[in-house]
VODREN-434847 format. One line per field, with one value per residue (C-alpha): x, y, z. Coordinates in steps of 0.02 Angstrom, whole numbers, plus 50000, padded with zeros to 5 digits. Example, Ala and Ser with C-alpha at 12.3 -4.5 7.8 and 13.67 -1.06 7.14 Angstrom:
<pts>
x: 50615:50684
y: 49775:49947
z: 50390:50357
</pts>
This chain:
<pts>
x: 49281:49322:49372:49361:49480:49431:49561:49509:49633:49621:49705:49741:49783:49861:49834:50020:50061:49988:50045:50156:50296:50396:50584:50613:50532:50358:50242:50316:50233:50228:50186:50117:50041:49871:49847:49737:49633:49445:49358:49207:49091:49185:49177:49004:48936:48935:49068:49206:49377:49531:49678:49864:49934:50007:50162:50203:50390:50440:50530:50470:50538:50413:50424:50278:50208:50151:49985:49893:49876:49774:49823:49716:49691:49578:49537:49577:49395:49366:49421:49493:49346:49297:49401:49371:49299:49332:49219:49174:49188:49264:49227:49250:49316:49261:49408:49308:49151:49214:49309:49310:49449:49451:49595:49618:49763:49773:49899:49910:49793:49656:49590:49548:49467:49505:49445:49486:49542:49587:49703:49881:49913:50054:50131:50003:49862:49805:49801:49979:50033:50187:50310:50357:50484:50475:50538:50481:50500:50359:50416:50336:50146:50049:49873:49754:49649:49486:49414:49231:49169:49045:49025:49082:49243:49278:49462:49568:49686:49620:49759:49740:49862:49771:49795:49711:49733:49838:49899:49959:49952:49892:49884:49807:49685:49526:49605:49561:49689:49828:49970:50084:50055:50161:50119:50020:49977:49969:49914:49954:49794:49808:49663:49648:49476:49435:49312:49386:49337:49442:49380:49445:49572:49657:49711:49701:49560:49625:49498:49563:49451:49584:49573:49425:49403:49409:49253:49155:49149:49001:48891:48953:48908:48858:48935:49059:48966:48997:49096:49041:49018:49138:49067:49163:49103:49194:49218:49210:49274:49253:49315:49241:49072:48913:48853:48705:48757:48695:48841:48870:49005:49037:49158:49295:49408:49517:49456:49274:49145:48966:48966:49128:49304:49405:49557:49726:49636:49515:49387:49376:49302:49243:49081:49053:48875:48787:48725:48565:48657:48625:48779:48878:48921:49101:49131:48945:48895:48717:48772:48814:48781:48699:48743:48725:48859:48832:48869:49054:49063:49079:48979:48987:48949:48940:48995:48987:49117:49112:49196:49103:49133:49170:49149:49073:49236:49332:49475:49657:49716:49832:49835:49704:49712:49601:49591:49464:49436:49295:49257:49149:49045:48915:48746
y: 51901:51737:51742:51589:51581:51466:51398:51338:51218:51205:51058:51072:50912:50901:50763:50771:50709:50541:50527:50414:50500:50457:50434:50392:50330:50405:50495:50412:50389:50208:50157:49988:49905:49825:49727:49592:49531:49531:49406:49456:49382:49470:49641:49678:49796:49717:49585:49574:49497:49460:49567:49564:49579:49747:49755:49914:49909:50068:50033:50150:50183:50243:50304:50272:50346:50230:50145:50068:50129:50117:50070:50144:50148:50256:50277:50440:50495:50470:50519:50401:50299:50295:50187:50000:50009:49850:49800:49617:49615:49705:49891:49969:50142:50214:50255:50323:50283:50109:50030:50024:49946:49866:49816:49704:49640:49466:49410:49274:49372:49444:49502:49686:49778:49956:50076:50024:50092:49952:49925:49872:49692:49600:49438:49344:49436:49537:49727:49789:49902:50010:50074:50258:50297:50122:50115:49992:49959:49936:49847:49758:49746:49648:49692:49584:49677:49659:49761:49788:49833:49976:50001:49886:49948:49973:50011:49856:49906:50017:50114:50233:50308:50343:50395:50257:50300:50321:50206:50255:50250:50357:50361:50347:50203:50243:50389:50432:50557:50562:50578:50468:50434:50286:50276:50360:50227:50260:50126:50103:50014:49913:49804:49718:49688:49602:49735:49886:50026:50147:50321:50407:50265:50317:50483:50649:50756:50933:51074:51244:51397:51514:51693:51738:51921:51942:52050:51896:51828:51908:51820:51678:51509:51583:51541:51667:51787:51764:51603:51452:51283:51148:50974:50811:50637:50509:50328:50205:50026:49899:49723:49582:49669:49598:49665:49785:49824:49990:50097:50278:50408:50540:50681:50692:50840:50902:51081:51120:51256:51201:51118:51201:51131:51277:51324:51393:51561:51552:51660:51547:51373:51250:51152:50983:50944:50804:50816:50906:51033:50959:50999:50865:50895:50841:50706:50668:50486:50537:50652:50554:50521:50350:50245:50066:49953:49883:49705:49747:49813:49991:50152:50337:50481:50666:50798:50988:51099:51287:51416:51496:51629:51553:51707:51843:51941:51996:51871:51919:51906:51764:51581:51475:51286:51160:50970:50837:50651:50556:50390:50244:50159:50026:50105
z: 53509:53431:53252:53145:53001:52860:52743:52572:52497:52310:52229:52046:51956:51788:51663:51622:51796:51747:51568:51467:51374:51221:51229:51046:50886:50907:50788:50635:50467:50410:50234:50191:50038:50043:49884:49813:49667:49650:49540:49437:49570:49711:49628:49696:49830:50002:49967:50098:50069:50173:50119:50152:50329:50381:50489:50587:50611:50701:50866:51003:51178:51309:51490:51606:51765:51903:51869:51723:51544:51386:51209:51071:50884:50779:50596:50508:50513:50700:50875:51005:51071:51254:51371:51360:51186:51088:50944:50928:50739:50591:50592:50420:50380:50213:50099:49953:49854:49811:49955:50145:50249:50422:50537:50689:50792:50868:50999:51131:51246:51138:50970:50958:50813:50761:50828:51006:51174:51295:51444:51409:51462:51549:51486:51592:51499:51650:51657:51666:51808:51780:51907:51914:51777:51702:51523:51390:51205:51082:50926:50779:50775:50645:50590:50490:50363:50267:50126:50086:49913:49930:49743:49603:49523:49338:49316:49287:49427:49566:49652:49799:49925:50087:50268:50369:50553:50709:50848:51022:51213:51357:51547:51675:51668:51569:51477:51297:51237:51108:51234:51129:50945:50895:50712:50575:50448:50262:50140:49957:49910:49749:49695:49525:49450:49284:49223:49134:49016:48915:48868:48712:48684:48845:48772:48865:48799:48773:48756:48696:48706:48635:48700:48811:48863:49053:49037:48978:49155:49242:49371:49481:49409:49241:49073:49004:48889:48702:48718:48617:48698:48637:48608:48603:48558:48664:48618:48763:48748:48888:48930:49036:49048:48973:48807:48823:49003:49073:49133:49185:49162:49294:49327:49459:49502:49644:49659:49626:49657:49627:49456:49400:49399:49467:49365:49418:49414:49560:49468:49316:49306:49175:49170:49088:49032:48939:48759:48813:48921:49095:49199:49289:49471:49502:49634:49651:49629:49585:49443:49286:49102:49075:48923:48860:48785:48612:48556:48538:48718:48655:48661:48621:48739:48696:48820:48814:48898:48929:49045:49189:49320:49490:49601:49490:49489:49336:49325:49313:49134:49086:49035:49123:49142:49229:49234:49278:49259:49176:49259:49202:49337:49359:49400
</pts>
């Protein structure tokens, strides 16, 4: 009897066998300032403007496997794009309701727009091929930037600290993974606009409800039983805005649940409503109190504030504090 013995050979490959590795200086946080001024005509939705150049200065040492590699960049709100992705124009990443930012890098070989994932190049501008164990240094990189106004700003000086994106490398050719993160870029965004408004003369508005029994908080989202609403009439004064202009005021807060600003006691929140009792939804562009400026570029807006139960549970007794921000916008 003839027996046939079959051998099955299974080859298991590992991505790490074809990866670039970091020797020093990787995964660093870099902080840069992106600043500029917007004229009255530039402070409009859809307007784009060149901003200051950003220089990434961290010096990084890398070790390569044999073969080719990819260099990539991605915004904070996206994954690494597929290999050989390179946009032909500015690609904007939304920072907040008002501003988006875009980056690109230009060198003697090419211009590439973030987000990208393209082959690394040699000094002759062809795809670079590395030898096994080759070491190299990545030093200063300069990025040009643009901003886009998504909503006209009323603030005088608009300041925002933001995480923009990441930059790095991977192997082998056509990879799309975060094997080496060179830099995480943070921007201190500072834009000056001529239009400004001041609420309540710039003073903090303090609302004190005194002692509220814990038993007053019943159903989630409902006003605390037996607690009176507090009303405040706010004076608003603006500059460099046309008289009789239609404006809005909305509410912003860090921690919210529905229409409530959540306090340091997670079971207690506070609601801000307009003069007729319609509640404002924090951080919602479509939820606002409309008003019109008078001939002196001023106006008055009434708000109502009251405590609510966040989760329907009886809150732990003790001092409760909460904070929010009122912001004036163009419609």
